[in-house]
N, C-alpha and C positions, 0 to 999 in steps of 0.2 A: 536576419534580426540580429542586431547588436549584442553584444551580451549581456552588457550593463542594464539596456532595455528590458530582456528577457528576463533578466531577475526581478527588475523594478514592477515590472507588468505581469508575471505570472501571479495568477490567483487558483485557491480551490474553488474548484467548478461542481457542485455538489448535484447540480440538475444537467443531465443531461438527455439527448435526445434517444429515441429507442431504436437508432440506425444502424447495423453489421459497419465497423472502423476493418477496414482493410489489413489483412494478415503484414504486408510488406510494411504500413505503417508502426505497426504493434513493435517489430522485428526491429525497427529504426530506432523506438525509444528505447529498446532494450539493448541495443547496441550503445546508447552513449551512456546507459548505465551503467555497463561495463568496463568503462573508460574514466568511473571514478579512482581515486586516488587509494592506494592502499598498501600499507606497510610489507616490506619483503614480496612484493608483487604477489602475493598468497589468493586475489580473487576470491576473496572472504563471502560469495552470495551464491543465489542460485533464484531463478523466478518459476512461478506456476501462473501460465495464463489459461484463463477459463472464461469460456466463450458458451451461449446457446445452453445445454443441459448441463455442459460442465461447470457451469454454475452451482449448480445443487450440491455438489461437493462442499462446498461454502456454506450454503444456505443450511445443508443439514446438521453441520457444525455450529453453526450460530442457535438452532433452534435445541439441539444437545445440552448447549450449555446453557442457555436460558432454563431450561426444565428443570433443572438442579434446583434452581429455587423455587421452583413450584410446588403449592399443596400436592400431597398423595392423592386426595378426596377432589381436586379439583373436577368439575364436572366433564363428562366426554366431550360434549361439544365445545365446550370455552377451552381444552386442553389443543383440539384439533384448529381454533380460528389460533391462539397463539402460535402453534407451532406454524400456521401458514402465514403469518406475519414476520416471524421471527425468519423462515426461508425466503421470503420476498427481499429481505435486504442484500441479499445476495444478486438482485433481478433489475437494480437499481441502475447500472448501464448495462449497457452492450459486453463490456469486458472487463474482467478484475482482474488483476496482477497482484499474487502473492510474493512479496520482495522476502527474501529468505535469506538469514544470517547464516554462513556455513562455514563456522568456522574451520579451517585447515588442522588445528594441532601442529604446526610446522615449527621450529625450534626458532624461538626466540619472538616467538609474535605472543601478544599479549590479549586476552577475549575482549576487552574494551576494544581496542582499535581495531579488530576484528569487525565487532560490532557498528563502529561506527564509518568503516568504511561500506558496511552497506546500508548505512544510512544515508552516505553521500552518493550512494549507486543508486537510492531512490531521487534523491535532489537531481540528480543527472536527468533521470527519466521524465520527472515532471517537467523539467525546463525544455527537456525535449518535445513532449505533448506540447505544450503550451506553443513551442517554435513550430509547431507542424498544424496548429490550427485545433487542436485537441483539449477537448476539457478533461480536468482529471482531481481528482481528491485525494490525500494519503490517510487514510484510517488506521486504528488502533485501538485502543479501548481494552477493557480486560480480557475480553473475548479474543482479541488476538494473541493472548500470552497463556491462553488455558492448555493444558494436556488433550483437553479433545480438539482442538483446535492445530494443535502439533500432532495429533494421531491421525487427521483428516489430513495433511497432506505428508504424509509418512515419513515426518522428519527424524532427526537419530541424535543423539547425543548431543551436542551443545548445539544444535540448528535449533533456531526459533524464528517465528513470524516477524519483521521489523515494520512490516506494513501490507496493507490491504488497498492496493491502489484501483477508484475507480474509473475506469476511461470511457469517456465518448465524445460524440459532438458537443459543445457546448447548447444548452438551452438555457442561458440566463446571464444577466447582464449584473457582473459580481460590481458590492460597490468599492469604492476606491480605498485600495489602504492606507493605512496612518503608520507610520513607524518614525522611532524617536531618533533624530539623527546620530550618527554614527560617534559624533562628537563625546554626546553624552555618555557613552558605554565604553570609552576609551580612557586608558591610563597611559601616558608616557614617560618610562623611566630613561632616564638619561645620564 
């Protein structure tokens, strides 16, 4: 697949089949991720791959975070139903990859650049998934940055989740994407 074709053709695939994805494919997309650019070759990222019951760690974190906003006098049956719905979010795909920014603290590094490198790694991962015929969607939102999510993945120091990537075989046809031409977003200084 041509790289420009891959970039323009990749879409977020939020609906995937409940079929296992071969470990080798997941290893290939992570291998693509680690080739992202990064200042001073610090490689400031790590990945947690969740399959099967391993996704329960993420589901529990979703439920614990959501429960913070629930009334203390919520009936037990309603609480159990809401916990089940929150936990089910982790099971929307057969594989979930937590992409983590893991700043090294190496001399001359800048925290924002370490995070940017982790984001670039996620983009590589998404492009590789697309090239291999997998569907993937990059999710974040407030729960991804919550201290309970950090605790669920045993993150330390300035480590943080920068994406929860849901991966599987596509079970949808995404609508065509629209983008403004690059010329509309470009200023030339001469």
